[in-house]
C-alpha positions in Angstrom: 264.0 125.1 32.9 265.9 126.9 29.9 265.9 130.5 29.4 262.5 132.0 28.6 263.7 133.3 25.3 265.7 131.2 23.0 269.2 132.3 21.7 269.4 132.1 17.9 272.3 133.5 15.9 272.8 135.9 18.7 269.1 136.9 18.5 266.3 136.1 21.0 263.2 134.4 19.7 260.1 135.1 21.7 258.2 131.8 22.0 254.9 133.6 22.3 255.6 135.4 19.1 256.7 132.3 17.3 253.5 130.4 18.5 251.4 133.4 17.3 252.9 133.3 14.0 252.4 129.6 13.7 248.8 129.8 14.6 248.3 132.4 11.7 250.3 130.4 9.2 248.3 127.3 9.8 245.0 129.3 9.8 245.8 131.0 6.3 247.1 127.7 4.9 244.4 125.6 6.5 247.2 122.9 7.6 247.7 122.2 11.2 251.2 120.7 10.3 252.7 124.0 9.1 255.6 125.3 11.2 257.2 128.8 11.3 261.0 129.6 11.3 263.2 132.6 10.9 265.6 133.2 8.3 267.2 136.0 6.3 264.5 135.9 3.7 261.0 134.7 3.8 259.5 131.8 1.7 257.4 128.6 2.1 259.0 125.2 1.9 256.3 122.6 1.1 258.6 119.6 1.4 259.3 120.6 5.2 255.9 122.2 5.6 257.8 125.2 7.0 257.0 128.8 6.4 260.0 131.0 7.0 259.6 134.7 8.0 262.3 137.2 7.7 264.8 138.3 10.5 264.9 141.7 8.9 261.9 142.9 10.6 263.6 142.5 14.0 264.6 145.5 16.0 261.8 147.7 14.9 259.0 149.3 16.9 256.9 146.5 18.5 253.8 147.3 16.4 255.8 147.4 13.2 257.6 144.2 13.9 254.6 142.2 14.5 252.6 143.7 11.6 255.6 142.9 9.3 256.0 139.4 10.4 252.3 138.8 10.0 252.4 140.1 6.4 255.3 137.5 5.7 252.9 134.7 7.0 250.1 136.1 4.7 252.5 136.7 1.8 254.3 133.3 1.9 251.3 131.3 3.0 248.4 132.4 1.0 250.7 133.5 -1.7 252.1 130.1 -2.3 248.9 128.6 -3.4 248.4 131.6 -5.7 251.6 131.0 -7.5 252.4 128.7 -10.4 255.7 127.1 -9.8 256.0 125.6 -13.3 255.8 129.1 -14.8 258.6 130.2 -12.6 260.8 127.3 -13.6 260.1 127.9 -17.3 260.8 131.7 -16.7 264.1 130.8 -15.3 265.2 129.1 -18.6 265.4 132.7 -20.2 269.2 133.2 -21.1 269.8 136.5 -19.5 273.4 137.4 -18.4 272.5 139.0 -15.0 270.6 136.3 -13.3 270.5 137.9 -9.9 268.9 141.2 -11.2 266.5 139.1 -13.2 265.2 136.9 -10.4 264.9 139.8 -7.9 263.1 141.8 -10.4 260.6 139.0 -10.8 260.1 138.4 -7.0 259.5 142.2 -6.5 256.8 142.3 -9.1 255.2 139.1 -8.0 255.2 140.3 -4.5 253.3 143.4 -5.5 250.7 141.2 -7.4 250.4 138.8 -4.5 249.9 141.7 -2.0 246.9 143.0 -4.0 245.5 139.4 -4.2 245.8 138.7 -0.6 244.2 142.3 0.4 241.4 141.5 -2.0 240.8 138.1 -0.4 241.3 139.4 3.2 240.7 143.1 3.4 241.5 143.0 7.1 245.1 142.3 6.1 245.6 145.6 4.5 247.0 147.2 7.6 249.7 144.7 7.8 250.8 145.4 4.1 250.5 149.1 4.6 253.1 148.8 7.5 255.2 146.4 5.3 255.3 148.8 2.4 256.2 151.7 4.8 259.1 149.8 6.2 260.3 148.7 2.9 260.1 152.4 1.7 262.2 153.5 4.7 264.9 150.7 3.9 264.9 151.5 0.2 265.4 155.3 0.9 268.4 154.7 3.1 269.9 152.2 0.7 269.4 154.7 -2.3 271.3 157.4 -0.2 274.2 154.9 0.1 274.3 153.8 -3.6 274.1 157.1 -5.1 277.5 157.8 -3.7 279.1 154.3 -4.7 279.9 153.0 -8.0 277.4 150.3 -7.9 275.0 151.1 -10.9 273.2 147.7 -11.0 272.1 148.0 -7.3 271.2 151.6 -7.8 269.1 150.8 -10.8 267.2 148.0 -8.9 266.6 150.4 -6.0 265.4 153.2 -8.2 262.8 150.7 -9.9 261.7 149.5 -6.4 261.3 153.1 -5.2 258.9 153.8 -8.1 257.0 150.6 -7.3 256.7 151.2 -3.5 255.7 154.8 -3.9 253.1 154.1 -6.7 255.1 156.7 -8.6 255.7 154.8 -11.9 255.7 157.9 -14.1 258.4 159.5 -11.8 261.0 156.7 -12.4 264.3 158.3 -13.1 267.5 156.3 -13.8 271.0 157.0 -14.8 270.0 156.2 -18.4 268.6 158.4 -21.1 265.1 159.4 -21.3 264.3 156.9 -24.0 265.3 154.0 -21.7 263.3 155.6 -18.9 260.2 155.9 -20.9 260.3 152.3 -22.1 260.8 151.2 -18.5 257.9 153.5 -17.2 255.7 152.1 -20.0 256.4 148.4 -19.1 256.2 149.1 -15.4 252.7 150.5 -15.7 251.5 147.1 -16.4 252.3 146.2 -12.7 248.6 147.4 -11.8 247.0 144.8 -14.1 249.0 141.6 -13.2 246.6 138.7 -12.6 248.9 135.8 -12.5 252.5 134.4 -12.1 252.7 134.3 -15.8 251.8 138.0 -16.0 254.5 138.7 -13.5 257.1 136.5 -15.5 256.2 138.1 -18.7 256.7 141.6 -17.3 260.2 140.7 -15.8 261.4 139.2 -19.0 260.1 142.1 -21.1 261.9 144.6 -18.7 265.1 142.4 -18.9 265.1 142.7 -22.6 265.9 146.5 -22.1 267.9 146.2 -19.0 270.3 143.3 -19.6 271.9 145.2 -22.4 272.6 148.1 -20.2 274.4 146.4 -17.3 278.1 145.5 -17.1 278.0 143.6 -13.8 275.4 141.7 -11.8 273.8 143.0 -8.4 275.9 142.9 -5.4 273.2 142.5 -2.8 270.1 140.5 -2.1 266.9 142.4 -1.5 264.3 139.7 -2.5 264.8 136.0 -2.6 263.8 133.2 -5.0 264.5 129.7 -3.6 265.5 128.2 -7.0 266.9 124.9 -5.7 263.9 124.4 -3.7 261.6 124.8 -6.7 263.7 122.3 -8.7 263.2 119.8 -5.9 259.5 120.4 -5.5 259.2 119.7 -9.3 261.4 116.5 -8.9 259.3 115.5 -5.9 255.9 116.0 -7.9 257.4 113.8 -10.7 258.3 111.0 -8.5 255.1 111.1 -6.8 253.2 111.0 -10.2 255.2 107.9 -11.0 254.5 106.2 -7.8 250.8 107.0 -8.1 250.8 105.6 -11.7 252.2 102.4 -10.4 255.3 102.6 -12.6 258.0 100.2 -11.4 260.9 101.8 -13.0 264.1 102.6 -11.2 263.2 106.2 -11.2 259.8 105.5 -9.5 261.6 103.7 -6.7 263.4 106.7 -5.5 262.6 107.5 -1.9 260.6 110.6 -1.3 262.8 111.4 1.6 265.9 111.4 -0.7 264.3 114.5 -2.6 264.0 116.4 0.8 267.6 115.5 1.7 268.9 116.6 -1.7 266.9 119.9 -1.1 268.9 120.5 2.0 272.1 119.5 0.5 271.6 121.7 -2.5 270.5 124.6 -0.3 273.8 124.2 1.6 275.8 124.6 -1.7 274.1 127.8 -2.8 275.4 131.2 -1.7 271.8 132.5 -1.1 271.0 129.3 1.0 274.2 129.8 2.9 272.9 133.2 4.0 269.5 131.9 4.9 269.6 128.3 5.9 270.6 128.9 9.6 266.9 128.3 10.6 265.3 128.7 14.0 263.3 125.6 14.8 263.7 123.9 11.3 262.7 120.4 11.3 263.2 117.5 9.0 260.9 114.5 8.4 263.9 112.6 7.2 265.0 109.5 9.0 268.6 108.6 9.9 270.5 105.8 8.4 270.2 104.3 11.9 266.5 103.9 11.6 264.9 100.7 12.5 264.2 97.9 9.9 260.9 97.4 8.4 258.3 95.1 9.9 256.2 92.7 8.0 253.0 94.5 9.3 254.2 97.8 7.9 252.6 99.5 5.0 255.0 100.1 2.0 254.6 103.8 2.5 255.2 103.6 6.1 258.4 101.7 5.4 259.7 104.5 3.0 258.9 107.2 5.5 260.3 105.1 8.4 257.0 105.3 10.2 256.3 101.6 10.9 255.2 100.3 14.2 257.6 101.0 17.0 258.4 99.0 20.1 259.7 102.2 21.7 256.7 104.4 21.1 253.9 102.7 22.9 251.7 104.3 25.7 251.1 102.9 29.1 248.8 100.2 27.9 251.0 98.9 25.3 249.3 100.5 22.2 251.5 101.8 19.5 251.0 105.6 19.1 254.1 106.5 16.9 251.7 108.2 14.4 250.2 110.5 17.1 253.4 111.9 18.6 254.0 114.7 16.2 257.0 115.6 14.1 258.9 117.3 17.1 258.9 113.8 18.8 259.7 111.7 15.8 263.0 110.4 17.4 261.8 109.8 21.0 262.0 106.4 22.8 259.4 105.9 25.5 260.3 103.9 28.6 257.5 103.0 31.0 258.4 102.4 34.8 256.3 101.5 37.6 257.5 102.6 41.2 259.0 100.1 43.6 256.9 100.3 46.8 258.8 99.7 50.0 257.8 100.1 53.7 259.3 103.5 53.7 257.3 104.4 50.7 253.9 103.4 52.4 255.1 105.3 55.5 255.8 108.4 53.5 252.4 108.2 51.6 250.5 107.9 55.0 252.1 111.2 56.0 251.0 112.9 52.8 247.4 111.3 53.4 247.3 112.8 56.9 248.2 116.3 55.7 245.6 116.5 53.1 242.8 114.4 54.9 240.8 117.5 56.2 240.8 119.0 52.8 239.8 115.7 51.2 236.8 115.4 53.7 235.6 119.0 53.0 235.7 118.6 49.3 234.1 115.2 49.1 231.4 116.4 51.4 230.7 119.4 49.2 230.5 117.4 46.1 228.2 114.7 47.6 225.9 117.2 49.2 225.5 118.9 45.9 224.7 115.7 44.0 222.2 114.7 46.9 220.6 118.2 46.6 220.3 118.1 42.9 218.8 114.4 43.0 216.2 115.4 45.6 214.2 117.5 43.1 214.6 115.1 40.2 211.5 114.0 38.3 211.7 110.7 36.7 209.4 107.8 35.6 207.2 110.3 33.7 204.9 109.5 30.8 206.5 112.2 28.5 209.7 114.2 28.4 213.1 112.9 27.5 213.8 109.2 27.2 215.7 107.9 30.2 218.8 105.8 29.9 217.5 103.1 32.2 214.7 101.2 30.2 213.8 98.6 32.8 210.3 100.2 33.3 209.5 99.2 29.8 209.0 95.7 31.2 207.8 96.5 34.7 205.4 99.4 34.2 202.2 99.0 32.3 202.1 102.8 31.6 205.6 102.8 30.1 207.0 105.7 32.2 210.3 105.9 30.8 210.9 109.7 30.6 212.4 112.5 32.7 212.5 116.3 32.5 215.5 117.8 30.9 216.6 119.8 33.8 215.9 117.3 36.4 217.5 113.9 35.5 219.3 112.1 38.4 222.8 113.5 38.7 226.0 111.6 38.9 229.7 112.2 38.3 230.8 111.2 34.9 234.4 112.1 34.6 238.0 110.9 34.4 241.3 112.6 35.1 244.9 112.2 34.0 247.5 114.0 36.3 250.9 114.6 34.6 253.8 115.6 36.8 256.8 117.5 35.3 259.7 115.6 37.0 262.5 117.8 35.6 265.4 118.9 37.7 264.0 122.5 38.1 261.2 120.9 40.1 263.5 119.8 42.9 262.5 122.6 45.3 258.7 122.2 44.5 258.4 118.4 44.4 257.4 117.7 48.1 254.5 120.3 48.0 253.6 119.0 44.6 253.3 115.5 46.0 250.7 117.0 48.5 248.7 118.5 45.8 248.7 115.3 43.8 247.7 113.4 46.9 244.8 115.7 47.4 243.7 115.1 43.9 244.0 111.3 44.1 242.4 110.7 47.6 239.5 113.0 46.7 238.7 111.2 43.4 239.2 107.8 45.0 236.5 108.6 47.5 234.2 110.0 44.8 234.8 106.6 42.8 236.3 108.6 39.9 238.8 106.6 38.0 241.9 108.3 37.1 245.7 107.9 36.3 248.8 109.7 37.3 252.2 109.8 35.6 255.3 111.7 36.0 257.6 112.4 33.0 261.1 113.4 32.2 263.7 113.2 29.5 267.1 111.6 30.0 269.5 114.6 29.3 272.7 112.7 29.1 271.6 109.9 26.6 269.8 112.2 24.2 271.1 113.2 20.9 269.9 114.0 17.4 269.2 110.3 16.7 267.2 109.4 19.9 265.8 111.1 23.0 264.8 108.7 25.9 261.7 109.7 27.7 260.7 108.1 31.0 257.1 107.8 32.2 256.6 106.8 35.7 253.2 105.1 35.8 252.4 106.0 39.5 248.6 105.3 39.5 247.0 103.3 36.6 243.3 103.8 35.5 242.1 100.2 36.3 243.6 100.1 39.8 243.1 103.9 40.7 240.2 103.0 43.2 242.1 100.3 45.0 242.7 101.1 48.7 246.5 100.6 48.2 246.6 102.7 45.2 248.7 106.1 45.4 251.6 104.8 47.1 253.6 105.6 44.0 253.0 109.3 44.5 255.5 109.3 47.3 258.3 108.1 44.9 258.1 111.2 42.6 261.5 112.8 42.3 263.1 115.5 40.1 265.3 114.2 37.3 266.2 115.8 34.1 264.3 117.6 31.2 260.7 117.8 30.2 259.2 117.2 27.0 255.7 118.6 27.7 254.1 118.2 24.2 255.0 114.4 24.2 253.5 113.8 27.6 250.3 115.5 26.8 250.1 113.5 23.5 250.6 110.2 25.2 248.2 111.0 28.1 245.8 112.3 25.5 245.7 109.0 23.5 245.2 106.9 26.8 242.4 109.1 28.1 240.6 109.3 24.8 239.9 105.6 25.0 237.9 106.0 28.3 234.1 105.9 28.4 233.5 108.9 30.8 231.9 111.9 29.2 234.2 114.5 30.7 237.9 114.1 30.3 240.5 116.3 32.0 244.4 116.3 31.9 246.0 118.2 34.6 249.7 119.1 34.0 251.8 120.2 37.0 254.8 122.2 35.8 257.1 125.0 36.6 257.9 126.3 33.3 258.2 126.0 29.6 259.1 122.8 27.8 262.9 122.1 27.8 264.4 119.0 26.2 267.0 118.1 23.6 266.5 120.3 20.5 263.1 121.2 21.8 263.3 124.6 23.6 261.6 126.8 21.0 259.8 124.2 19.0 258.7 122.6 22.2 256.2 125.4 23.0 254.5 125.1 19.5 254.4 121.3 19.9 252.8 121.5 23.3 250.4 124.1 22.2 249.5 121.9 19.2 249.1 118.9 21.5 246.7 120.8 23.7 244.7 122.2 20.9 244.4 118.8 19.2 242.9 117.4 22.4 240.6 120.4 22.9 239.1 119.6 19.6 238.5 116.1 20.6 236.7 117.3 23.7 239.6 116.7 26.2 240.5 119.6 28.4 244.1 120.2 29.2 244.9 122.4 32.4 248.1 123.7 33.5 249.0 124.2 37.0 252.0 126.4 37.0 254.2 126.2 40.2 256.7 129.0 41.2 258.5 129.7 44.4 258.8 133.5 43.4 256.6 136.1 41.7 255.7 135.0 38.2 257.1 137.3 35.3 254.6 138.8 32.9 256.2 137.4 29.8 256.3 133.8 31.3 252.6 134.1 32.4 251.8 135.2 28.9 253.6 132.3 27.2 251.9 129.7 29.4 248.6 131.3 28.8 249.2 131.0 25.1 250.2 127.5 25.3 247.0 126.4 27.2 244.7 129.0 25.8 244.1 130.5 29.3 243.3 127.0 30.8 246.0 127.5 33.5 246.3 128.3 37.3 249.4 130.1 38.6 250.7 129.2 42.2 253.1 131.6 43.7 254.6 129.7 46.7 254.1 126.0 46.2 253.1 125.8 49.9 249.8 127.3 48.7 249.2 124.5 46.2 246.7 122.5 48.2 244.5 125.6 48.7 244.7 126.2 44.9 243.9 122.6 44.0 240.9 122.3 46.2 238.7 125.0 44.3 240.0 123.9 40.9 239.0 120.2 41.6 235.6 121.5 43.1 235.0 123.4 39.9 235.8 120.6 37.5 233.7 118.0 39.5 230.7 120.2 39.7 231.0 120.7 35.9 231.0 117.1 35.5 227.7 116.3 37.4 225.3 114.9 34.9 
């Protein structure tokens, strides 16, 4: 496993914090595809569906840091839809000499408007913005102290205006200029409390610049607020291209690939001083495909060919079904390879030893479940003339009285469930793999005796062959669904071995697509792992991807449960992260020799829940 916290630009990113902010961003934007990244300044990039929060809130008190970061999510998430991008682009056509001052002035005014808009929409968010304003006032005060002693009048003027705004003391605005100038600025700035639109904010910024532009002799040195101008231009171009496509225009301009806009956006960002300061992004992802992407197929839709998302031979599940569209953005470059274990005489012998070790627990567990079912069936009342309609309608033809009903709480009980067991076969599992095999065997033998179909897979990512263009992921199909009740099924469990990395979100998505096609009412995926996801370019984003995979399946009625294995005491922050990923559907095992004793009550609970 990788470190529990991810190094970024000499900073450590808390995966739990990143996941919490992602959940908030997706909630306020009502879009489950939105990602969160850290940059110098916050803003939302709709082309990448990435909301960036600011690194400047780091190294504060824990309470202040999290409140300020939440305010970023709300400001740039909810605020984006409340802004008029066309108005901003039109405003930028104004011919002022000191552009940096102009843009930052507008952003500051617009941020105040959006803050009030958000608080009105979501009053509970007021505490986040109260903290945000307090921290900004502290920063402003320390910067004013510095610039009053330096010959930087432009920065000083901006900070004086910001101080008046943050303290709600417009009438107290004092600058280095005469009282006439101060009076005119106060009069204009008082409109701040009546701003209702982006256009109002732009008009106020322009009006103030007509006064300020003539006073300045140089532009601002520092950045306190940020306006992603290049991104706004690319968004406009993107909309124009999509408009041409939707209109069915076959002109050359209409044929420009949407991905080219996004690529140009990233390229332009790299050429801008502001972007150079902010573009180093934690977890930033691109939907753009590389030049080495596969050729189109005759069965592909035109839009799929443009986006590089046609059917892929290397993205099929264990039953040969193409699942490339269900793998998520973080796994867009994976290649899935399926293997079946080679069963030798030694393999059979090793599995027989595993069977013998778990046999007493298997007998005990199956006996409990069978007795529970028998007991519940003893009191069943069926073949009634009223009640709920039974699934078995044979009596309609055999019984003159048409006794086809049962009582709601007394229907005949039976197990109606299926399980998928996923085994993390990464290198860090090496010291736990033998005990894990016992737990898997206990699961398999119990389910087999109870005639519950299931499947078992081990997964890992090939570390040495993975790069930015392709990541090879191997799935060992140890027990398949159709043959899981076969007397010889299970031998493959003895072949599990620790290998390279683990891309948990991908494994859960693959298993989820397969189990979703089963007819059983209750569906469970059990993930055996010993830490957080760790694969090529996946360390921090992998936590979000795994969480999203779990939640997507939960919404489809499929339960994903993590069995966390450790040979030592589990640290509190690791436990917290795993709980956040799986929404508390997790079991922690300290000392893998205890795994069979943990598996037994877990399986018992799930099976009893499955009796219908």
